[in-house]
C-alpha positions in Angstrom: 116.2 80.3 -6.5 116.3 76.5 -7.8 117.5 75.7 -11.3 115.0 75.5 -13.9 114.0 71.6 -15.0 113.9 70.5 -18.2 116.3 70.6 -21.5 119.3 73.2 -21.5 118.4 75.8 -24.2 121.7 77.9 -25.4 120.4 81.4 -26.1 121.9 84.0 -27.9 123.6 86.5 -26.0 121.5 89.2 -27.0 118.4 87.3 -25.6 120.2 86.3 -22.5 120.9 89.9 -21.8 117.3 91.2 -22.5 116.0 88.1 -20.3 118.7 89.1 -17.4 117.0 92.9 -17.6 113.9 91.8 -17.3 114.5 89.3 -14.5 116.5 92.2 -13.0 113.3 94.3 -13.4 111.2 91.9 -11.6 113.4 91.7 -8.6 113.7 95.7 -8.3 110.0 95.8 -8.9 109.4 93.4 -5.8 112.2 95.7 -3.6 110.3 98.6 -3.4 106.8 96.4 -2.7 108.8 94.9 0.4 109.8 98.1 1.5 106.8 99.7 1.1 105.3 96.7 3.5 107.7 97.5 5.9 107.0 100.9 6.0 103.6 100.3 6.5 104.3 97.8 9.0 106.8 100.5 11.1 103.8 103.2 10.8 100.9 100.3 12.2 103.8 99.4 14.8 104.3 103.3 16.0 100.4 104.1 15.9 100.0 101.0 18.0 102.5 102.2 20.2 101.0 105.5 20.7 97.7 104.3 20.7 98.9 102.0 23.7 100.7 105.0 25.4 97.4 106.8 25.6 95.4 104.3 27.0 97.9 104.0 29.7 97.8 107.8 30.5 93.6 107.5 30.2 93.8 104.3 32.6 96.4 106.2 35.0 93.9 109.3 35.1 90.9 107.3 35.6 92.4 105.3 38.5 93.9 108.6 39.8 90.4 110.3 40.2 88.5 106.9 41.6 91.3 107.3 44.7 90.6 110.9 44.8 86.3 111.3 44.7 85.7 107.4 45.6 83.9 108.9 48.7 82.3 111.7 46.8 78.7 110.0 47.7 79.4 109.4 51.2 80.3 112.7 52.0 78.0 114.4 50.0 75.3 112.0 52.1 77.0 113.2 55.4 76.9 116.8 54.7 72.9 117.3 56.1 74.2 115.6 59.1 77.5 118.5 59.4 74.3 121.0 59.0 72.2 119.4 61.6 75.3 119.5 64.1 76.2 123.1 63.2 72.6 123.9 64.2 72.6 122.0 67.4 75.8 123.8 68.5 74.6 127.0 67.5 71.0 126.5 69.3 73.3 125.8 72.5 75.1 128.8 72.4 71.9 131.1 72.3 70.0 128.6 74.4 72.6 130.0 77.3 72.3 128.4 80.8 69.2 129.1 82.1 67.2 127.6 78.9 65.4 124.2 78.1 68.6 121.9 77.4 66.2 119.1 76.0 65.7 120.7 73.0 69.3 120.7 72.4 69.7 117.2 73.3 66.7 116.6 71.2 68.7 117.9 68.1 71.7 116.0 68.7 69.8 112.9 68.7 68.0 113.9 65.4 71.9 114.2 64.3 72.7 110.9 65.3 69.7 109.0 63.7 70.7 110.8 60.4 74.3 110.1 60.6 73.1 106.4 61.5 70.9 106.6 58.6 73.4 107.4 56.2 76.4 105.2 57.7 73.4 102.2 57.2 72.7 103.5 53.6 76.6 102.7 52.6 76.1 99.4 54.5 77.7 100.0 57.8 76.3 98.0 60.3 76.5 98.1 64.1 78.2 95.2 65.6 75.6 93.9 68.3 76.2 91.6 70.9 75.6 92.5 74.5 74.2 89.9 76.8 75.3 87.2 73.7 78.3 85.1 73.4 81.5 86.5 72.9 82.4 86.8 69.1 86.1 87.0 68.8 85.8 88.0 65.0 83.8 90.8 65.6 84.6 91.8 69.5 87.7 92.5 71.6 87.4 91.7 75.2 89.1 94.5 77.3 88.0 93.5 80.7 86.6 90.3 82.6 83.6 91.4 84.5 83.0 89.1 87.5 79.1 88.4 87.1 76.7 85.8 88.9 73.8 86.7 86.7 75.4 85.8 83.2 77.1 82.9 82.0 80.7 83.3 81.9 82.0 84.1 78.3 78.7 86.2 77.5 79.4 90.2 76.7 78.1 92.2 79.9 79.3 95.6 78.9 80.1 97.3 75.4 82.6 100.2 75.9 83.0 100.8 72.2 80.6 100.1 69.5 82.0 98.0 66.1 81.5 98.4 62.7 81.0 96.2 59.8 81.2 97.4 56.0 78.8 94.5 54.4 80.9 92.0 55.3 84.4 93.3 56.2 85.0 94.1 59.9 85.8 98.2 60.3 86.3 98.1 63.9 85.8 95.5 66.7 83.5 96.2 69.4 85.5 97.2 72.8 83.7 94.5 75.2 83.5 93.3 78.7 83.0 89.6 79.3 81.5 87.8 81.9 83.8 85.8 84.3 82.2 83.6 87.2 82.7 85.4 90.4 85.6 84.7 92.5 84.1 82.9 95.4 82.1 80.3 92.5 85.7 79.6 91.0 86.9 78.1 94.3 
């Protein structure tokens, strides 16, 4: 505390003692207030820490659930296709050797179309490219095919289809690319 300003007064000892006691009581009255504020602050801090821990646990559980069940809708969409394949296989077993194979083939084609529709709904696209220029971003050339009918660098065969998920390449197409015939290159 700073020294009081103004004239210096001489107080009787009894009065000075009373004032000193009263001043001491004021100081002691402030201490419980500070202590209660400290306790209140500690309590708020502990509650905030507990809330944060609960938030972290919830966020971790939500992330884990998202990871575990991210493909749930896709799988639900694929289940009818699995059912169709099972029906086609059962029909083929019952048909035997003498029955019509065309019905079996038709069932498999329907299943294939159903599966492709599900994939298209989820944003999957087939990488097209036969008779088009080779695209190294979406295709992988595994063979050069000598051809007089196509310009060099043109895709003439597709060995395995490629797929895009929206704009991201899932799998490149494996293709054969036209090259000039040996007699033309000489």
